[in-house]
Backbone as JSON Lines, residues from 0, in Angstrom:
{"i":0,"aa":"M","n":[41.11,-13.93,13.26],"ca":[41.77,-14.74,12.25],"c":[41.05,-14.55,10.91]}
{"i":1,"aa":"I","n":[41.82,-14.36,9.88],"ca":[41.26,-14.19,8.55],"c":[41.05,-15.57,7.93]}
{"i":2,"aa":"G","n":[39.85,-15.81,7.44],"ca":[39.52,-17.11,6.86],"c":[39.92,-17.21,5.41]}
{"i":3,"aa":"L","n":[39.84,-18.42,4.91],"ca":[40.16,-18.71,3.52],"c":[39.38,-17.82,2.57]}
{"i":4,"aa":"T","n":[38.11,-17.64,2.84],"ca":[37.29,-16.87,1.91],"c":[37.73,-15.42,1.85]}
{"i":5,"aa":"E","n":[38.2,-14.88,2.95],"ca":[38.66,-13.5,2.95],"c":[39.99,-13.34,2.23]}
{"i":6,"aa":"L","n":[40.84,-14.35,2.29],"ca":[42.17,-14.27,1.69],"c":[42.18,-14.65,0.21]}
{"i":7,"aa":"K","n":[41.44,-15.67,-0.16],"ca":[41.63,-16.26,-1.46],"c":[40.49,-16.07,-2.46]}
{"i":8,"aa":"I","n":[39.28,-15.92,-1.99],"ca":[38.16,-15.88,-2.92],"c":[37.22,-14.73,-2.6]}
{"i":9,"aa":"K","n":[36.44,-14.34,-3.6],"ca":[35.4,-13.35,-3.4],"c":[34.09,-14.11,-3.31]}
{"i":10,"aa":"N","n":[33.38,-13.86,-2.24],"ca":[32.1,-14.55,-2.04],"c":[30.95,-13.61,-2.3]}
{"i":11,"aa":"F","n":[29.92,-14.15,-2.84],"ca":[28.69,-13.4,-3.06],"c":[27.54,-14.25,-2.56]}
{"i":12,"aa":"L","n":[26.67,-13.65,-1.83],"ca":[25.5,-14.36,-1.34],"c":[24.32,-14.01,-2.23]}
{"i":13,"aa":"R","n":[23.81,-15.01,-2.9],"ca":[22.65,-14.82,-3.78],"c":[21.54,-15.71,-3.23]}
{"i":14,"aa":"G","n":[20.59,-15.09,-2.62],"ca":[19.56,-15.88,-1.95],"c":[20.22,-16.6,-0.79]}
{"i":15,"aa":"N","n":[20.1,-17.9,-0.76],"ca":[20.76,-18.71,0.26],"c":[21.93,-19.5,-0.3]}
{"i":16,"aa":"K","n":[22.32,-19.2,-1.53],"ca":[23.37,-19.97,-2.19],"c":[24.67,-19.17,-2.22]}
{"i":17,"aa":"L","n":[25.69,-19.74,-1.66],"ca":[27.01,-19.11,-1.68],"c":[27.66,-19.39,-3.02]}
{"i":18,"aa":"I","n":[28.07,-18.36,-3.71],"ca":[28.71,-18.48,-5.02],"c":[30.15,-18.03,-4.89]}
{"i":19,"aa":"V","n":[31.05,-18.72,-5.55],"ca":[32.47,-18.39,-5.49],"c":[32.93,-17.93,-6.85]}
{"i":20,"aa":"K","n":[33.56,-16.75,-6.93],"ca":[34.14,-16.3,-8.19],"c":[35.5,-16.96,-8.33]}
{"i":21,"aa":"Q","n":[35.75,-17.56,-9.49],"ca":[37.03,-18.21,-9.71],"c":[38.16,-17.2,-9.72]}
{"i":22,"aa":"R","n":[39.27,-17.59,-9.16],"ca":[40.45,-16.75,-9.22],"c":[40.98,-16.77,-10.64]}
{"i":23,"aa":"S","n":[41.58,-15.69,-11.04],"ca":[42.06,-15.58,-12.41],"c":[43.21,-16.54,-12.7]}
{"i":24,"aa":"D","n":[43.92,-17.0,-11.65],"ca":[45.03,-17.92,-11.9],"c":[44.57,-19.37,-12.0]}
{"i":25,"aa":"G","n":[43.28,-19.64,-11.9],"ca":[42.73,-20.9,-12.36],"c":[42.55,-22.05,-11.4]}
{"i":26,"aa":"I","n":[41.47,-22.04,-10.65],"ca":[41.15,-23.22,-9.84],"c":[40.88,-24.4,-10.76]}
{"i":27,"aa":"G","n":[40.3,-24.12,-11.94],"ca":[40.03,-25.2,-12.9],"c":[41.3,-25.9,-13.34]}
{"i":28,"aa":"Q","n":[42.35,-25.15,-13.52],"ca":[43.63,-25.74,-13.91],"c":[44.15,-26.66,-12.81]}
{"i":29,"aa":"R","n":[43.99,-26.24,-11.55],"ca":[44.44,-27.09,-10.44],"c":[43.57,-28.32,-10.28]}
{"i":30,"aa":"I","n":[42.28,-28.2,-10.58],"ca":[41.42,-29.38,-10.56],"c":[41.9,-30.36,-11.62]}
{"i":31,"aa":"R","n":[42.19,-29.85,-12.81],"ca":[42.69,-30.71,-13.89],"c":[44.0,-31.38,-13.49]}
{"i":32,"aa":"E","n":[44.92,-30.61,-12.9],"ca":[46.21,-31.17,-12.48],"c":[46.03,-32.29,-11.46]}
{"i":33,"aa":"K","n":[45.16,-32.08,-10.48],"ca":[44.91,-33.11,-9.46],"c":[44.26,-34.34,-10.08]}
{"i":34,"aa":"R","n":[43.31,-34.11,-11.0],"ca":[42.63,-35.22,-11.66],"c":[43.6,-36.05,-12.49]}
{"i":35,"aa":"V","n":[44.43,-35.38,-13.27],"ca":[45.41,-36.07,-14.11],"c":[46.43,-36.83,-13.25]}
{"i":36,"aa":"K","n":[46.83,-36.22,-12.14],"ca":[47.77,-36.88,-11.23],"c":[47.2,-38.2,-10.7]}
{"i":37,"aa":"L","n":[45.89,-38.24,-10.52],"ca":[45.24,-39.49,-10.09],"c":[45.06,-40.48,-11.24]}
{"i":38,"aa":"G","n":[45.3,-40.01,-12.47],"ca":[45.11,-40.86,-13.64],"c":[43.65,-40.98,-14.04]}
{"i":39,"aa":"W","n":[42.84,-40.02,-13.61],"ca":[41.41,-40.04,-13.9],"c":[41.09,-39.26,-15.16]}
{"i":40,"aa":"T","n":[40.06,-39.7,-15.85],"ca":[39.5,-38.94,-16.96],"c":[38.46,-37.96,-16.4]}
{"i":41,"aa":"Q","n":[38.03,-37.05,-17.24],"ca":[36.94,-36.16,-16.82],"c":[35.68,-36.97,-16.55]}
{"i":42,"aa":"E","n":[35.48,-38.02,-17.32],"ca":[34.31,-38.88,-17.11],"c":[34.35,-39.54,-15.74]}
{"i":43,"aa":"R","n":[35.52,-39.98,-15.33],"ca":[35.67,-40.62,-14.01],"c":[35.36,-39.63,-12.89]}
{"i":44,"aa":"L","n":[35.93,-38.43,-12.97],"ca":[35.66,-37.42,-11.95],"c":[34.18,-37.06,-11.93]}
{"i":45,"aa":"A","n":[33.58,-36.97,-13.11],"ca":[32.15,-36.67,-13.19],"c":[31.33,-37.75,-12.5]}
{"i":46,"aa":"K","n":[31.66,-39.0,-12.77],"ca":[30.9,-40.11,-12.18],"c":[31.06,-40.14,-10.66]}
{"i":47,"aa":"V","n":[32.27,-39.97,-10.18],"ca":[32.54,-40.03,-8.75],"c":[31.9,-38.85,-8.02]}
{"i":48,"aa":"S","n":[31.93,-37.68,-8.64],"ca":[31.42,-36.47,-8.0],"c":[29.91,-36.29,-8.15]}
{"i":49,"aa":"G","n":[29.34,-36.94,-9.15],"ca":[27.91,-36.79,-9.4],"c":[27.57,-35.63,-10.34]}
{"i":50,"aa":"Y","n":[28.59,-35.0,-10.9],"ca":[28.38,-33.92,-11.86],"c":[28.56,-34.47,-13.27]}
{"i":51,"aa":"S","n":[28.11,-33.73,-14.26],"ca":[28.24,-34.18,-15.65],"c":[29.68,-33.95,-16.13]}
{"i":52,"aa":"R","n":[30.06,-34.71,-17.16],"ca":[31.38,-34.53,-17.76],"c":[31.5,-33.13,-18.34]}
{"i":53,"aa":"I","n":[30.42,-32.62,-18.9],"ca":[30.43,-31.27,-19.47],"c":[30.69,-30.23,-18.38]}
{"i":54,"aa":"Y","n":[30.1,-30.42,-17.21],"ca":[30.34,-29.49,-16.09],"c":[31.81,-29.53,-15.69]}
{"i":55,"aa":"V","n":[32.38,-30.73,-15.57],"ca":[33.79,-30.87,-15.21],"c":[34.66,-30.21,-16.28]}
{"i":56,"aa":"L","n":[34.35,-30.45,-17.54],"ca":[35.09,-29.83,-18.65],"c":[35.05,-28.31,-18.55]}
{"i":57,"aa":"K","n":[33.86,-27.76,-18.37],"ca":[33.71,-26.31,-18.29],"c":[34.39,-25.75,-17.04]}
{"i":58,"aa":"L","n":[34.32,-26.46,-15.94],"ca":[34.97,-26.02,-14.72],"c":[36.49,-25.96,-14.91]}
{"i":59,"aa":"E","n":[37.05,-27.01,-15.5],"ca":[38.5,-27.05,-15.74],"c":[38.95,-25.98,-16.73]}
{"i":60,"aa":"N","n":[38.11,-25.64,-17.67],"ca":[38.46,-24.64,-18.68],"c":[38.13,-23.22,-18.27]}
{"i":61,"aa":"G","n":[37.63,-23.06,-17.05],"ca":[37.32,-21.72,-16.55],"c":[36.04,-21.13,-17.12]}
{"i":62,"aa":"Q","n":[35.2,-21.98,-17.7],"ca":[33.95,-21.5,-18.28],"c":[32.83,-21.4,-17.26]}
{"i":63,"aa":"V","n":[33.03,-21.99,-16.08],"ca":[32.08,-21.83,-14.99],"c":[32.64,-20.71,-14.13]}
{"i":64,"aa":"K","n":[32.12,-19.53,-14.3],"ca":[32.7,-18.35,-13.65],"c":[32.38,-18.27,-12.16]}
{"i":65,"aa":"S","n":[31.29,-18.85,-11.74],"ca":[30.91,-18.78,-10.33],"c":[30.42,-20.13,-9.83]}
{"i":66,"aa":"P","n":[31.34,-21.1,-9.69],"ca":[30.91,-22.4,-9.2],"c":[30.48,-22.3,-7.74]}
{"i":67,"aa":"G","n":[29.5,-23.06,-7.35],"ca":[29.06,-23.07,-5.97],"c":[30.11,-23.67,-5.06]}
{"i":68,"aa":"I","n":[30.18,-23.18,-3.84],"ca":[31.16,-23.69,-2.88],"c":[30.93,-25.17,-2.6]}
{"i":69,"aa":"K","n":[29.68,-25.58,-2.6],"ca":[29.37,-27.01,-2.36],"c":[29.95,-27.88,-3.47]}
{"i":70,"aa":"A","n":[29.85,-27.41,-4.71],"ca":[30.41,-28.17,-5.84],"c":[31.92,-28.29,-5.7]}
{"i":71,"aa":"L","n":[32.57,-27.19,-5.34],"ca":[34.03,-27.22,-5.18],"c":[34.45,-28.1,-4.01]}
{"i":72,"aa":"E","n":[33.68,-28.06,-2.93],"ca":[33.98,-28.93,-1.79],"c":[33.84,-30.39,-2.19]}
{"i":73,"aa":"K","n":[32.79,-30.72,-2.91],"ca":[32.56,-32.1,-3.32],"c":[33.66,-32.59,-4.26]}
{"i":74,"aa":"I","n":[34.02,-31.77,-5.23],"ca":[35.07,-32.15,-6.18],"c":[36.42,-32.29,-5.48]}
{"i":75,"aa":"S","n":[36.74,-31.36,-4.59],"ca":[38.02,-31.47,-3.87],"c":[38.05,-32.74,-3.03]}
{"i":76,"aa":"H","n":[36.91,-33.07,-2.4],"ca":[36.84,-34.3,-1.61],"c":[37.08,-35.53,-2.5]}
{"i":77,"aa":"C","n":[36.45,-35.55,-3.67],"ca":[36.62,-36.67,-4.6],"c":[38.08,-36.8,-5.06]}
{"i":78,"aa":"L","n":[38.75,-35.67,-5.19],"ca":[40.16,-35.68,-5.62],"c":[41.12,-35.96,-4.47]}
{"i":79,"aa":"G","n":[40.58,-35.98,-3.25],"ca":[41.4,-36.28,-2.09],"c":[42.27,-35.12,-1.65]}
{"i":80,"aa":"V","n":[41.81,-33.91,-1.93],"ca":[42.56,-32.71,-1.52],"c":[41.61,-31.78,-0.77]}
{"i":81,"aa":"S","n":[42.19,-30.87,-0.01],"ca":[41.36,-29.91,0.69],"c":[40.98,-28.79,-0.27]}
{"i":82,"aa":"L","n":[39.94,-28.08,0.09],"ca":[39.53,-26.93,-0.72],"c":[40.65,-25.88,-0.75]}
{"i":83,"aa":"E","n":[41.35,-25.74,0.36],"ca":[42.46,-24.79,0.42],"c":[43.55,-25.11,-0.6]}
{"i":84,"aa":"E","n":[43.8,-26.42,-0.83],"ca":[44.81,-26.81,-1.81],"c":[44.45,-26.36,-3.22]}
{"i":85,"aa":"L","n":[43.17,-26.35,-3.52],"ca":[42.75,-25.9,-4.84],"c":[42.92,-24.41,-5.0]}
{"i":86,"aa":"W","n":[42.95,-23.66,-3.9],"ca":[43.07,-22.19,-3.96],"c":[44.5,-21.7,-3.94]}
{"i":87,"aa":"K","n":[45.44,-22.6,-3.67],"ca":[46.86,-22.18,-3.58],"c":[47.43,-21.84,-4.92]}
């Protein structure tokens, strides 16, 4: 069975940290769409996820080119969606 990482994302192992290259069609855009659908501000998502508002802003704008898989898992959990939904 082919996993999500093989189908949707390019993974790179750097030390012990799994890094995910963003897809060109924009995981950040989908994070923004899910956040707005919840009626949340970037500040709210930052507070709930434990990341800074600047990190959320940069992630949504595609300025974080290789977000960690743990960060994406945490943010997707906070938004109430699966990680797979963010990759669709």
